[in-house]
N, C-alpha and C positions, 0 to 999 in steps of 0.2 A: 877630465871635465872638458866639455866642449864649449867654447865661448862663441857666441853668435852676435853679430852686429847688423844693424839695419842701415843701409846707405841709400840715399836718394841721389841718383845721377841723371843727368839730362843727355849724356852721350851714350848711345847704344854700344859703340865699340869699346869704350872704357868699361861698361858694365859686363859685357861678355868676356873680356879678358881676365877679370879678377873674381868674378862671382860664380858660385855653384848653382844658385837658384835665383831666378829673376822674375819679379812681378812687374807687369806693365800696368800703369795706371794713367793713361792719357785722358784728358789733360789734367795734370796735377801741377799747378803753378808753384814756383819756387818762392821761398822767403828770401829776404836780403842776405841771410847767413848761409844760403844754399840748401836749407832743409825744405821739406815739402810743406806746402800750405794745405793743410787738411780741413780748412774751414768749409769747403764745398762738401766734403764727405760728411762732416758733422751737421751741416745744414740739411743734407739729404736724409740722414738718420733722424734728425729732429722733425722733419716734414712727415716722414713715414709714421713716427710715433704719434704725432699730432693727428694725422688722418685716422689712425686706428682708434685712438681715444675719442676723437670728435665724432666718428661714425657711430660708435656705441652710444654716445650721448644723444645724437640725432635719432637713432633707433628707439631709445627709451622715450624721448619726447613724442615721437610718432605713435608708439604703442599707447601712451597715456592719452593722446588726443583721440585715438580710435575708441578706447574704453569710454571716454567722456561722451563721445558722439553716440555710442551704442546705448549708454545709460539714458540718454535723452530721447533718441529716435529709433532705437533698435526694436525689432519685432520679437515679442515674447513667444517662445514655444516651450513645450514640455517634451524633454528627451528622456529616453530610457537609459538608466545608469547601467553600464556594463561592468565597471570595476573601479576600485580605488587602489592604485598601485604605486609602487616606488618608482620614481623617475631616475633611472640609472644613467641617464645621459647628462646629469648635472649633479655636482656635489660642492659643498662648502665645508671646509675643515673636516673632510672625511664623512660628512653626513649627506644623505640623499633625501630630498623632499618627496612628498606624495603628490599625486594628482588624480583627479576624478575623470574617468573616460566615460562618455555617454554617446548615444547615437539617436538619430531622428530620421524618419523617412518623410521626405517632402511629398505631401499628398497630390500636389499638382504636377510633379515631374517623376514621381516614384523613385527618385534618387535617394540613396542613404548617405547621410552626412555624419561623420564622426567628429565629436568635439572633445577637446582636452582642456581641463581647467588650468588655472595658474598654479604655481607650486604652493604646496601646503606643508608647513614644517612640523606637522604632527600627524599621527594616523587618524584619518577621518572616519574610518569604518564604523566605530562605535556610535557616531553621530548621524549616520545615514539611516533614516527610519522609513524611507520610501524607495520605490523602484523608479521613480520619476524625479527629474530635476529641471529647474527653469534655466533656459539659455536665451540670451539676447543675441539676435543675429542681424546682420545687414541683409535684407531680402535680395539685393542685387549680387551680393557676394557672401554666402554663408560661411566662407572661410574666416571672415571677420566676425568674431563672436566673443561672448563673455559667458562663462558658466557661473551661474549665481550660487555663490558659496556663503550667502548671508546667514544660512541656518547653522553654520559652524561657529563655535565659540572663538573669541579672540585669544591670542596667545598672551599670557600674563608676563 
């Protein structure tokens, strides 16, 4: 059995003389008992975790605001439904949601825009009765859009 211990030393010569593996962690302040003050490391980890969690919160709020704006001021178009497919890029508890994919050709620019719905947690294929679907877009930036899924039943 190999016993390992972790030592915090401030003198390089002392560390090199007795240790097989050396980690340098400048600046790591010492505590009064000679141990390493890891409060800076813990603060850095906490800051990173806060930023990751906070950024996802900000992104959710931004998406919600864009949806709200489009519902009030979006331009209504009729797009051609291409498919209702499983979203393999996202899963929760081993389940993948569906999404409706549709496209629309802008008559003034002749550009084709592809729109993807929000995630749907049941197969919508049985409820799609038309080859067209309403999409609300921002005329200045059609990448900002909402595919209208109001024809689908709500999950019970």
